[in-house]
C-alpha positions as CSV (number, residue, x, y, z in Angstrom):
1,M,30.2,33.9,-76.0
2,L,32.1,32.3,-78.9
3,P,30.6,34.5,-81.6
4,K,31.7,37.6,-79.6
5,I,35.2,36.3,-79.2
6,T,35.4,35.5,-82.9
7,L,34.1,38.9,-83.9
8,W,36.5,40.7,-81.6
9,S,39.4,38.6,-82.8
10,L,38.6,39.3,-86.4
11,L,38.3,43.0,-85.6
12,A,41.6,43.0,-83.8
13,L,43.3,41.2,-86.7
14,G,41.8,43.6,-89.2
15,I,43.1,46.5,-87.2
16,V,46.6,44.9,-86.9
17,F,46.8,44.2,-90.7
18,T,45.5,47.7,-91.6
19,A,48.0,49.3,-89.2
20,L,50.9,47.2,-90.6
21,F,49.9,48.2,-94.2
22,F,49.7,52.0,-93.4
23,L,52.3,52.3,-90.7
24,G,54.6,49.3,-91.4
25,G,57.2,51.2,-93.4
26,S,58.3,51.1,-97.0
27,N,59.8,48.4,-99.3
28,G,61.4,51.1,-101.4
29,S,59.9,53.5,-103.8
30,L,58.6,53.6,-107.4
31,E,59.1,56.5,-109.8
32,V,55.8,57.5,-111.5
33,A,55.7,60.6,-113.7
34,G,58.6,62.1,-111.9
35,D,57.2,61.5,-108.4
36,F,58.5,58.8,-106.1
37,L,55.8,56.7,-104.4
38,D,56.4,54.5,-101.4
39,I,55.6,50.8,-101.7
40,P,54.1,49.6,-98.5
41,R,56.0,46.6,-96.9
42,F,53.0,44.6,-95.8
43,T,50.8,44.8,-99.0
44,D,50.8,41.0,-99.5
45,A,49.8,40.3,-95.9
46,F,47.0,42.9,-96.1
47,L,45.6,41.5,-99.4
48,I,45.7,37.9,-98.1
49,W,43.7,39.1,-95.1
50,V,41.2,40.7,-97.3
51,Y,40.9,37.5,-99.4
52,I,40.4,35.5,-96.2
53,L,37.6,37.8,-95.0
54,L,36.0,37.7,-98.4
55,A,36.0,33.9,-98.4
56,L,34.5,33.9,-94.9
57,V,31.7,36.2,-95.9
58,V,30.9,34.1,-99.0
59,L,30.9,30.8,-97.0
60,I,28.9,32.2,-94.1
61,T,26.4,33.8,-96.4
62,L,25.9,30.6,-98.4
63,A,25.5,28.6,-95.1
64,V,22.9,30.9,-93.8
65,V,21.0,30.9,-97.0
66,C,21.0,27.1,-97.1
67,V,19.8,26.8,-93.5
68,E,17.1,29.4,-94.0
69,F,16.0,27.8,-97.2
70,A,15.7,24.4,-95.5
71,K,13.8,25.9,-92.5
72,N,11.4,27.8,-94.8
73,W,10.9,24.7,-97.0
74,K,9.5,22.9,-94.0
75,T,7.3,25.7,-92.7
76,N,6.5,28.1,-95.6
77,R,7.1,27.0,-99.2
78,R,6.1,30.3,-100.7
79,K,8.8,32.1,-98.6
80,A,11.3,29.4,-99.6
81,Y,10.5,29.9,-103.3
82,T,10.9,33.7,-102.9
83,M,14.3,33.2,-101.2
84,L,15.3,30.9,-104.1
85,G,14.2,33.6,-106.6
86,V,16.4,36.2,-104.8
87,V,19.4,33.8,-104.9
88,C,18.8,33.1,-108.6
89,G,18.6,36.8,-109.2
90,F,22.0,37.4,-107.6
91,I,23.5,34.5,-109.7
92,V,22.1,36.1,-112.8
93,L,23.5,39.4,-111.8
94,A,26.9,37.8,-111.2
95,L,26.8,36.2,-114.6
96,V,25.7,39.4,-116.4
97,C,28.5,41.3,-114.7
98,W,31.0,38.6,-115.6
99,F,30.1,38.8,-119.3
100,L,30.2,42.6,-119.2
101,G,33.8,42.5,-117.9
102,S,36.7,42.6,-120.3
103,P,39.6,40.2,-120.2
104,E,41.9,42.8,-121.8
105,K,45.0,43.8,-119.9
106,I,44.6,46.5,-117.3
107,N,47.6,48.9,-117.3
108,I,48.9,49.3,-113.7
109,I,51.9,51.6,-113.2
110,G,54.8,49.7,-111.9
111,Y,53.2,46.2,-112.2
112,E,54.8,43.7,-114.6
113,G,53.0,40.5,-113.7
114,T,50.2,38.7,-115.5
115,D,47.4,39.0,-112.9
116,N,46.0,42.1,-114.6
117,E,44.8,40.3,-117.7
118,G,42.5,37.5,-118.7
119,A,40.1,36.1,-116.0
120,W,41.5,38.3,-113.2
121,A,40.9,41.5,-115.3
122,Q,37.4,40.2,-116.1
123,L,36.7,39.5,-112.5
124,A,37.8,43.0,-111.5
125,D,35.4,44.5,-114.1
126,A,32.6,42.2,-112.9
127,V,33.0,43.3,-109.3
128,I,33.0,47.0,-110.4
129,Y,29.8,46.5,-112.5
130,A,28.1,44.6,-109.6
131,C,29.0,47.5,-107.3
132,Y,27.5,50.0,-109.7
133,F,24.3,48.0,-110.0
134,L,24.0,47.4,-106.2
135,I,24.6,51.1,-105.4
136,T,22.0,52.1,-107.9
137,A,19.6,49.6,-106.6
138,T,20.2,50.8,-103.0
139,I,19.6,54.4,-104.0
140,C,16.4,53.5,-105.9
141,T,15.2,51.4,-102.9
142,M,15.8,54.3,-100.6
143,I,13.8,56.7,-102.8
144,W,11.0,54.2,-103.2
145,G,10.9,53.6,-99.4
146,V,10.5,57.4,-98.8
147,I,7.8,57.7,-101.5
148,Y,6.0,54.5,-100.2
149,T,6.1,55.6,-96.6
150,K,4.7,59.1,-97.4
151,R,2.0,57.5,-99.5
152,L,1.0,55.2,-96.6
153,S,0.9,58.1,-94.1
154,K,-1.7,60.0,-96.1
């Protein structure tokens, strides 16, 4: 019962923050190349909500991996080592993507702060590279799955 309530609450909060962002009005406008663009009023609240959800996903994922590893360690060591290999693979992927990223300043129209250079810029690049890799891996896995299934059915 508690997981259902939690999930429905998170969904409701997500809908509220999304509605506030898109329908909450404007905090003024910004001139870009002769066009005036609205600045949403609840941008900060929306971004904080996204950061909270990201932190929850990371914490819950790590907790589940640790519990499953401990359970597999007791019952099936080979499966535990396989799981450890997958986790190490994701850590290596994160490190490679981090080092592929550039700490150079990202030019954002209308933004004058310092959060678009250095480690934050490198993190943004790393996330983009990780997404590229994971999307490519997903497409390759789908293609391999179709080929493998057709091969088994013969």
